[in-house]
N, C-alpha and C positions, 0 to 999 in steps of 0.2 A: 252084522257088519259084514261087508265083503273083506276078501283077505286083500285085494288091491287097497284097502282104505286100511285096515287094521295093521299093518306091517308100518306103512309111513307113520301113522298116529306112533306107534308104539315107539317108534324111533325120535319122533319127537318129543315124547315123554322121558324118552332117556336122555337126549339132549339138554332137556331144561334140566335133568336130575345133575348133569355133568356140569352144568353153568354154576351151578351152588356149592360145588364141591369146596373146601381149603384149599387156598392158594388160587382161585381165579381172582379176578377182580370184585369188589363186589357189587359194582353198576350191572354186572351179566347176571346177577341171580334176578334182576327187576324186569327182564323178557320174559314175556311169557309167551312162549313159543308154539302153545297148543291154540291160542286163539286164531291163528291163521285158516284151522279147519273149520270154526265156525263161520268164520269171517267169508271163507268161500263157497262152505255150504249157502250162506244168505245173496253172495253175489252174484253166484252164481246158478243159483235155483234149479239145480240138478236133483235133489234126493228131497223127496217131503218128510222123512222120516229122520231126518238129521238130528231134528232135538229130542230124540231116543238116544243117538249115539253121544249129543253131547252130556246126556245124562251118564251114561257108561264113561266118558272121558273124563267126567267130573265127578267119578267113584273112583275111577285109575288116580285121577292125580288126587283122589282123599289116600289113597293107599300109598303113594309113593312119599306124599308131600305133609300129610294133616297129622295130627293124634288120634281125632277121628274121622268115620266114614260117614260120610251124608251131606256137610253144607257143600263140599265143591260140587256135587251131584247137582244142588239147589242152585248155587253159582252158576255154572257153566250151560244150565238149562235155559235160566234165567235170561242169560246172556243172549242164546242162541235165539231165544224166540222175540226179544227185543229187535236182533240185529234181521229177522225175518218179516219183522214189522216195517222196520224204516227202509229193506231194500223194495220193498212196494211202492215205497213213493219216491224213489231215487231211481231215475234212468241211466245216470253215469255209473260207468264201470272201469274207469282210470285208476291209474297208481294213488291218485289223492286220496280217491273214495274209499280205495283199500285201505288206506293208513287211517282217513277218519271213522269206517268201522271198526279197525284194529283197536284205535283209541277208546271208542265209546266200549266195544265188548271187554275191555280190561277192565277201564272205569265200572262196567258193571259186574264184572265178575269180583273183582276185589271188594266191592261195596258190599254185594249181596253175601258176600262168604264171611266178611268180617261180621254184617248183622246178624245170618247164622249162627256164629259161635257165640255170640251174648248169652242168650238162652241156655246156655251148655254151661256157662259159667266160668268157661277161659276167657281170658282177657284180651280185650279190645286193643293190638298192639299195631292196628293201621296208623300212621301220620301221616301227615299233609304232603310233607315233602316225599316221601315213602312212595305215595301212591300217584304224586304229579310225574316221578321218573319212570314210574310205571307204565303210566298211560302213553308217555312221549315214548320210550322205548320199544314199546309191544306195537303202537302205530306205525314206526319207524319201520321194524319190523316187517309189520302187513305190507307198508307201501313199497318195500324193497321185490316183495314175493310179485306183490302185483305189479310192479316192473317189469319183472323176470317172465310173466306170466305175457306180459303185451308184448315183450319181443318174439317172442314164439320159436325159441330157438329150433327145434325139429322141423318145422316148416320150412325155415330159413337154410337149414341143412341138406333137406330133400331138392330144393329149389339150385343150392349150389351143387349138389352130386347130379343133377340132370341137365345141367348147363356144361358140367366137365364130361358128361359121357356121350355130349353130341360131336 
């Protein structure tokens, strides 16, 4: 991975860790912030090697949040591959599509991760209410990122500065 990708991903993982701290509202831990990276890779189609990077992202997720290393890599890679496949059928890149892909990505990550923990003898702790909230909040987060990218603030700032210099 390049440094321009590694640093934001690490910051996203650290922000995810901060959302789960005691004293924070309980719903903040239900937003999967790193899902935006696999949604961006799928919708922007800029990097073909991103499923491998999703594996590393999942393993980093396991190191920070899980009792065992491995299921997160499986879950994040599976979500990335499914989103890549879906992006091939969808031409829309609107914020609504970002939200939809974020919801699908969160659903796949949580379901595959929970299923990967079953053979290890760890309890299946995913409830339907928790899963639905996680899917909705993560979809909203990804939609917000898509809307921010749609605004293209650096381009608008350059246009503003060029008009002001005339």
